[in-house]
C-alpha atoms as one frame of an Amber mdcrd trajectory, in Angstrom:
protein
 -71.851 -85.101 -61.913 -75.614 -84.946 -62.303 -76.543 -81.307 -62.978 -80.263
 -81.206 -64.148 -80.796 -77.550 -64.260 -83.589 -76.968 -66.688 -84.136 -73.618
 -68.533 -87.616 -73.420 -66.736 -86.061 -73.790 -63.278 -83.372 -71.388 -64.072
 -85.609 -68.846 -65.572 -87.924 -69.015 -62.314 -85.131 -68.878 -59.937 -83.464
 -66.009 -61.995 -86.925 -64.040 -61.933 -87.122 -64.558 -57.930 -83.536 -63.480
 -57.612 -84.032 -60.384 -59.672 -87.080 -59.462 -57.610 -85.165 -59.682 -54.275
 -81.974 -58.093 -55.544 -83.706 -55.363 -57.349 -85.879 -54.340 -54.296 -82.711
 -54.389 -52.186 -80.947 -52.086 -54.723 -83.532 -49.854 -55.219 -83.851 -49.240
 -51.204 -80.255 -48.405 -51.577 -80.974 -45.728 -54.173 -83.874 -44.293 -52.502
 -83.449 -40.795 -50.929 -85.611 -40.835 -48.021 -85.376 -37.073 -47.465 -86.614
 -36.155 -51.011 -88.777 -39.256 -51.691 -86.809 -40.086 -54.933 -84.540 -42.399
 -56.500 -80.884 -41.333 -56.982 -79.401 -42.293 -60.323 -75.985 -43.801 -61.045
 -74.306 -47.195 -60.552 -72.406 -47.920 -57.525 -69.988 -50.839 -56.713 -72.781
 -52.226 -54.474 -75.116 -52.184 -57.577 -72.560 -54.278 -59.560 -72.422 -56.919
 -56.705 -76.086 -57.214 -56.722 -75.923 -57.777 -60.530 -73.522 -60.489 -59.718
 -75.572 -61.703 -56.895 -78.568 -61.947 -59.288 -76.453 -64.059 -62.022 -75.352
 -66.388 -59.169 -78.621 -66.652 -57.372 -80.216 -69.632 -59.445 -77.242 -71.716
 -59.459 -76.506 -71.034 -55.564 -80.067 -71.835 -54.777 -79.719 -74.944 -56.881
 -76.645 -76.122 -55.031 -78.023 -75.534 -51.511 -81.645 -77.065 -52.136 -81.680
 -79.204 -55.420 -78.231 -80.839 -55.426 -78.819 -84.324 -54.119 -75.311 -85.719
 -54.605 -73.803 -87.242 -51.712 -71.567 -84.847 -50.109 -68.658 -86.312 -47.800
 -67.595 -83.764 -45.224 -63.964 -83.936 -44.294 -63.540 -86.137 -41.185 -61.226
 -85.386 -38.235 -59.463 -88.579 -37.022 -58.910 -88.417 -33.397 -56.953 -91.226
 -31.421 -59.035 -92.862 -29.116 -58.447 -93.975 -25.751 -57.769 -97.511 -24.956
 -60.685 -99.270 -23.232 -60.447-102.401 -21.251 -63.819-103.236 -22.732 -62.257
-103.454 -26.237 -59.794-106.147 -25.131 -62.732-108.370 -24.210 -65.047-107.571
 -27.267 -66.004-110.381 -29.469 -65.016-110.357 -33.227 -68.628-109.173 -34.005
 -68.805-106.377 -31.850 -65.527-105.211 -33.067 -66.883-105.595 -36.916 -70.046
-103.842 -35.714 -68.063-100.836 -34.333 -66.103-100.414 -37.522 -69.022-100.640
 -39.613 -71.127 -97.956 -38.171 -70.883 -94.957 -40.279 -72.788 -91.495 -39.722
 -74.817 -90.735 -42.658 -76.429 -87.263 -43.391 -79.965 -86.758 -43.410 -81.616
 -86.602 -46.758 -82.711 -83.059 -47.965 -86.339 -82.277 -47.405 -88.483 -79.630
 -49.052 -88.579 -76.406 -46.856 -91.545 -74.442 -45.676 -92.445 -71.247 -47.681
 -90.919 -68.905 -44.752 -87.718 -70.611 -44.857 -87.488 -70.539 -48.764 -88.428
 -66.660 -48.397 -85.627 -66.305 -45.806 -83.175 -68.189 -47.914 -84.030 -66.141
 -51.257 -83.332 -62.896 -49.034 -79.929 -64.382 -47.653 -79.162 -65.403 -51.168
 -79.726 -61.982 -52.433 -76.448 -60.888 -50.484 -74.403 -64.011 -50.502 -75.134
 -65.792 -53.703 -71.620 -65.184 -55.178 -70.059 -66.460 -52.022 -71.905 -69.851
 -52.016 -71.324 -70.271 -55.651 -67.429 -69.775 -55.068 -67.544 -72.190 -52.183
 -69.670 -74.672 -54.209 -66.949 -74.434 -57.031 -64.065 -74.465 -54.719 -65.475
 -77.662 -53.279 -66.118 -79.202 -56.750 -62.343 -78.581 -57.566 -61.019 -80.037
 -54.399 -62.830 -83.236 -54.300 -63.107 -84.169 -57.789
């Protein structure tokens, strides 16, 4: 497994994650009638702390991880076609050799990265858990 997570990348993404999660957490503590912040830690605050800690790795797993990922395939029984009986050996070999491949990851525009950062502020622990589960099942 090639994980090239540098400290510079980790620190930058942790800063971005802290910004997003802190803004969301502060909005949750803001009392709009009195226009002031309410003190105390809630369960949601602890979740946002966990989300902030998972944010850099979850973003790396989604955007920067360039390993070949094989999705599970569903094998279905194909119907017998008359054309298969008369196909040449070369046509049959070509049908077996064609395999679908996922498109390579490309850089996202700034607004998609902003949307991803906002979404990861909420679901980073879920993404990290899914990534780790995938690693355990497929290695």
